[in-house]
Steps between C-alpha positions, in 0.01 A plus 500: 500500500279431196665264248585647160541359150862414583388293800276282285799346320595300807152483650489248785162434657672281760719778638415581864361838396277354228379214721388754760349738242498385135285784371766766421704250298190365326398857414841565343477179300146585393601849384843439347510132395154340524614179329828455681758223452675409826842342467495400863177304478539410130139605457273772367306730731174651369364786713232709325131436568394449138793268425451290813127470435554400137772247587287337771236434233745389229553121473845562352601599855482145636428412863677164474840575648523162676520265199805672343682501835429132556626410153814711534595424861320190627483243220856377539606201714686724745195713588389503862198264526338717770534811284367312197196390704442853634501652152274217387242630750554861390451387141145394588410841641237681295692828521789343307287362218382635166180400319353248458622354834454832680146539365403152614641536852354845553156380392511215752615724787313822438172404668666487842626859481205708381411804715184317612690183594767679707247744648357218711814497715494872584378442860782251558759747368373766743514247783859407415611865483359565846656182640842607372464856631390366841805273510751760374778608738409816693687820421666380179410252229611401153230556237637226276591228747231560762207592273521487120681168455312294760168640377550421134666165567214397729233605250637300206595204720148485645350529150713205384418297810843499664466421872577802717767310693699462177479860379815621677708263289408687184692815593837326468401309186362813337806710586726243336283461189513878466868456411404293196220729379608851601862444605758776490830436327699543820370181662714222355334239723143579397462212252609231745292639786200562276513147360503356852206717603308403187564132566374522858189698405423270206535197724263651755237584237529156340398345832222755548363438148499124565302565819248717313462236230396256774303753704372797295433823688346839431828668407696623201732199484203266462370741237826468307481120514141498371528796260360403162392676184318254273758220460795704628650491850822583678758222502641381832824692441302812408300477824822483704670780305192722517476444875863612533430802278194605700674462836793705371338764280187509713682683775820647351337772289236593757751510786698757302187696402377525859843596635560769237139615532537562873830677437344727235211587730727584793717714272191688379287569809264722301403197290466280807268763650293504181456125512411503869237769435354318198548120504326491162829616348668170586482341154657807339760502776601141417534589132723795592713278724547267204592790272718705734715224651364168382650152547599433136821691430573308181352210303727264305440400141712316241487605138335230287603686185671824402303816582589861424405744775591870496778439251653211695486139385419255778639170372342158530616332822594824678359575843283804562400664827171688458456746787149563639661711775636737237188490281283591800705818552503600131385863462369413155241276669440669838490866601740584782601131523733534800214627717306249711130582460233247602233697309687474170268424209732504202652195340517128573799381696696190398569362847326173416603501135270505199382258235497121526750496789300745711543378858248225577518580871434873459151487659641327809796738527273803466261366764773421753661842450167685517430335835848493652644847430206707640472264797871530581482881481187506715640268765842671512429873517816705531724222368828623349791321331764371740798529267540432129328205334711209376423444131531167320799537261337342193417614148148370459310588815475817706457416866639535847649221706460708816303818575505584872252744653481667839139475599492687830287224651764350727 
């Protein structure tokens, strides 16, 4: 049943129904209360394309949500030292910084993630996809656990110079850190577990950075250590924190994009047939995957000062969830927005954001998806879902924890 204006009053994007399919509720919010105050989350939700785009470009919608939390919760003598250390690492992440720190970090990192730079690893991505498909269980496989996650984790780990034997350890660490960054409200243990995972991953990278300082290699971690712009360079703590960020964000978003992309293609066989008949449509197909069911459900901002938006006053210090998922289905920006069409020409989707916080890893994510999704469909003809997907019950990201397929190859 389609939500109505009355349903928006108690809108809960973490209800089981909304976790599985947030788009009806987002549509109701967008139509009836586009700047919506949620008592449950004590936050604003902004859902229209123009408003989300404007807010993403507006410095009054601050990205620094870590510093206020640390001051409010972690500065006292009774604060958990492990949690304080974990949020200290998060506080160094570029995605949680405003200018001028954000500008400086992005400038130092951007050279490693240009389309030309990531394009050099395209043959290796294809090789990894085929290795994973060859090793997948016959008859039934899980798109997320057997393909999308190990692919994206291997790609970013290899780029950073993490030895292959150590890559399996990152799944557990990453899952626990997810609780700190994307965590749902129902998981009361997420801070403790996330802090432990952050501590273990930070310790591992500290040792690896020390090794690269002694023995430089042709990898991204060495590039972070030596990154300079005139007299500027990353500090030791920034190198560690950025390594953690890249290992985490470098696979999380793309894992979700590949999983949801495969799901969209299987649910729309006419579009899969179009792509198979004309591989040149692949770049447009990736953009439509990002628009139709992309990995960024919401983006968090904190108000740096009061702002009036559609007659509502968003007060300094209040939290705001900007929703690319809703904006990308806004009929004011896209014709027939609930239709999946890989030949769509209208509009620019917000799956990777816009403005100064536009996703640095977008070229890599696009490349991995453009290679992986067509290859999976080609290698698994006749694949069909084997039950319902299991969605991650979080506010920020849109992704599946499990997505089983029957492949008919067993």
